[in-house]
C-alpha positions in Angstrom: -63.0 9.9 3.3 -60.0 8.8 5.0 -57.3 11.3 5.9 -53.7 10.5 5.2 -51.1 12.0 7.3 -47.6 12.8 5.8 -44.6 14.3 7.5 -44.4 17.9 8.3 -41.3 20.1 7.0 -40.3 20.3 10.7 -40.2 16.6 11.1 -38.2 16.1 7.9 -35.6 18.8 9.0 -35.3 17.1 12.3 -34.6 13.9 10.8 -32.0 15.4 8.4 -30.2 17.2 11.3 -30.0 13.9 13.2 -28.5 12.1 10.1 -26.1 14.9 9.5 -25.1 14.6 13.2 -24.5 10.8 12.9 -22.6 11.2 9.7 -20.4 13.8 11.1 -19.5 11.4 13.9 -19.1 8.2 11.9 -17.4 9.3 8.7 -14.0 10.6 10.4 -13.7 7.4 12.2 -14.2 5.5 9.0 -11.6 7.8 7.3 -9.1 7.3 10.1 -9.3 3.5 10.1 -8.6 3.6 6.3 -5.4 5.5 7.0 -4.4 3.2 9.8 -4.8 0.1 7.6 -2.4 1.9 5.1 0.3 2.4 7.9 0.0 -1.3 8.9 0.2 -2.3 5.1 3.3 -0.3 4.8 4.9 -1.8 7.9 4.1 -5.3 6.7 5.5 -4.6 3.1 8.8 -3.3 4.6 9.2 -6.4 6.7 8.6 -8.3 3.3 11.2 -6.3 1.5 13.7 -6.8 4.3 13.2 -10.5 3.9 13.6 -10.4 0.2 16.9 -8.4 0.5 18.1 -11.2 2.9 17.1 -13.8 0.2 18.9 -11.9 -2.5 22.0 -11.5 -0.3 22.0 -15.2 0.3 21.6 -16.0 -3.2 23.9 -13.3 -4.8 26.6 -12.8 -2.0 25.8 -9.1 -1.9 22.8 -6.8 -1.0 21.1 -5.1 -3.8 22.2 -1.8 -4.8 18.7 -0.7 -5.3 15.3 -2.3 -4.8 14.7 -2.7 -8.4 17.1 -5.5 -8.3 14.6 -7.6 -6.3 12.4 -7.5 -9.3 14.8 -7.5 -12.4 18.0 -9.3 -12.5 21.2 -7.1 -12.4 23.8 -7.6 -15.0 26.4 -8.5 -12.6 24.4 -10.8 -10.3 25.5 -14.4 -9.8 23.1 -17.2 -8.6 20.0 -14.6 -8.8 16.9 -16.7 -8.1 14.4 -13.9 -8.2 12.1 -12.0 -8.8 12.0 -11.9 -5.1 9.0 -9.6 -5.1 6.7 -8.0 -7.5 7.2 -4.5 -8.9 4.0 -3.6 -7.1 5.6 -4.3 -3.9 8.2 -1.5 -4.3 5.4 1.0 -4.0 3.9 2.2 -0.7 0.1 2.6 0.0 0.3 6.2 -0.9 1.7 5.5 -4.4 5.3 6.5 -3.6 8.4 4.4 -4.1 9.9 2.9 -0.8 13.3 4.3 -0.1 16.3 2.1 0.3 19.7 3.0 1.5 22.7 0.6 1.5 24.8 0.8 3.6 22.1 2.0 6.0 22.5 4.7 8.7 20.4 2.6 11.2 21.0 -1.0 10.1 23.0 -2.7 7.5 20.3 -1.4 5.0 17.5 1.0 5.6 14.0 0.8 3.9 11.4 3.4 4.8 8.3 5.2 3.6 7.9 8.8 4.2 4.2 8.3 5.1 0.9 9.8 3.7 2.3 13.0 2.8 5.5 11.6 1.1 7.8 14.1 2.9 10.4 13.4 5.3 9.5 13.8 9.0 5.8 14.5 10.2 3.6 13.1 12.9 0.8 10.5 12.8 0.1 9.0 9.2 2.7 11.5 7.9 5.7 10.1 10.0 8.1 7.8 8.3 7.5 4.0 8.5 10.8 2.1 8.7 12.6 -1.0 9.2 14.6 0.0 12.2 11.7 1.0 14.5 
């Protein structure tokens, strides 16, 4: 008769504790990278929207009054050659609309996202992402 050896309860508990410690160290880093990627995506999208506004201005002779004019032809626009962006480009990575102000307080026009929390101000991933920084 051959004896089969299995794992004891203590050995299984030690392995589970080790796996829990590893998960506790790895998961927060993965989550932070996801949020950092959203911030970078918002920065890139704000640059793209800025270029689209410049194109709109060159075509129409005036800047858009609202970002929606980059997607849908305004009634009084002449030489409109849009759409300049897709409607999905007007939404930040946290599913909030980008903010647009013309005339701007910091530049000729301001475009910004309020960050992850969607509220003005904040720090880290909650700080505004703008076209003037």
